[in-house]
N, C-alpha and C positions, 0 to 999 in steps of 0.2 A: 251218381256222384260226380259232380264236376271236380273235386279235389284229385279224384282217382286220375282222370283224364289228364289234367294238369302234370301230376307226377309222373304217369306214363310217357307224356310227351317229353318231360325233362329226362327222364331216363333214356329213352330212345336217342333223344339228341346227344345226351352225353356219351352214350355208347358210339355213336355215329362220329361224335367229334374226336373220341380216342382214335378211332380207326383211321380218319381222315388225317388226324395230325402227324401220322408217321410218314404219308405220302405228300399232303399239300396241307401244311399248317396254315396258310392263309384262308383256305377254304373251311378248316374247322373252325377258325374265329369267326367266320361270317356265319358258318352253320349255327354257332352258339349265340351269336347277336340275334339271328333269325327266329330262332327257339325262344329266346327271352322276349323279343317283341310279340311273338304268337301267343306266349302265356300271358303277357300284359293285356293283349285284346280280347283275351277269353275272360278276364276279370273286370274288363272296363265297365260292365253294366252295374256290376256291384258296386264299384267305385263311385259311379253316378248316383246310385241310390243312396248311397252313404251321404255324399254331399248334399243331396236333396234334403235328407231328415235334418242334417245339420243347420241348413237355412231355415228349415221350418222351425226347428227349436229355437234359433236365434230370434227369429220374427216374435215368437211366441213369448220369449223372455224379454222383448225388447232390448237386444244388444244389436249395436250397429253393424250392418252387414259389411262395413270396411273391416272390422275387426274379423269376423268370420272368415272373409276372402283372404285376409292377411294369413290367418291360421292355416287356411287351406293352401295358399302358396307355399308357405313353409313346410307343411307336410309334403307338397309336390316336390319341392327342391331337394327335402331328404331322400324321397324314393328315386328321383333321377339320379342324383349324385351317386347313391349308393349302387344303382343299375350301371352307371357309366364306371364307377370304380371296380366293381366286379368283372366288367369286360376288360377292362386294363389289366387288372391281377389275372384273368385267364390268359391274356396275351403275353405275361411275363413282366408287365410294367408296373410292378408294385409302387416304385416311386412316384409314377405319375397318377396312381390310385389315390396315393396318399395326398397329392396335391390337389386332386378333385374333391376328396373329403374336407380338406382345408379351406378350400374356397367355397364350398356349401356351409361349412360352418360360419364363415365370415357373413355370407349372404343372409342365412339364417339370423344372425345377431342384429344386422343392419335392418332387417324387415321386423324384427320384434321389438325394436327401439319405441315405436309409436304405441304398441301395446303396453308396454312397460311404464311409459309416460302417463298413459291414461289410468293404470292402475294406481299409480303413486299419486296422481291428482285425485283420484276419488279416495284414496286413504286420507289424504291431506284434508279434504273436505269433512270427513268423519272425525278428524282431530280438532278440538277446540284451539 
């Protein structure tokens, strides 16, 4: 099971980071980032498969790929911002993590505007 490998890698990385943090805090942070990237690379195939399935469903439902692409970008922004914020928290920069999360919320809002407009326009067509 792949999840066991991911959890095992995460636990080993956490233990090594705790040990390294006492001697070389900067190396502990780099180790934490490296393990996080490695875990991401381990699940990239599953992410790609999900994106492919969503694109297929969108084409079958005659939904514009622009909207599907926007939704996937929004999901990507959320995951990347969460990853960056967690790294900042791990390095003791909680305030910076909050700023990353705030910026991500603004970007998601900006990207969601065209979808919201399209939904409202579709609703207005239904109402006489």
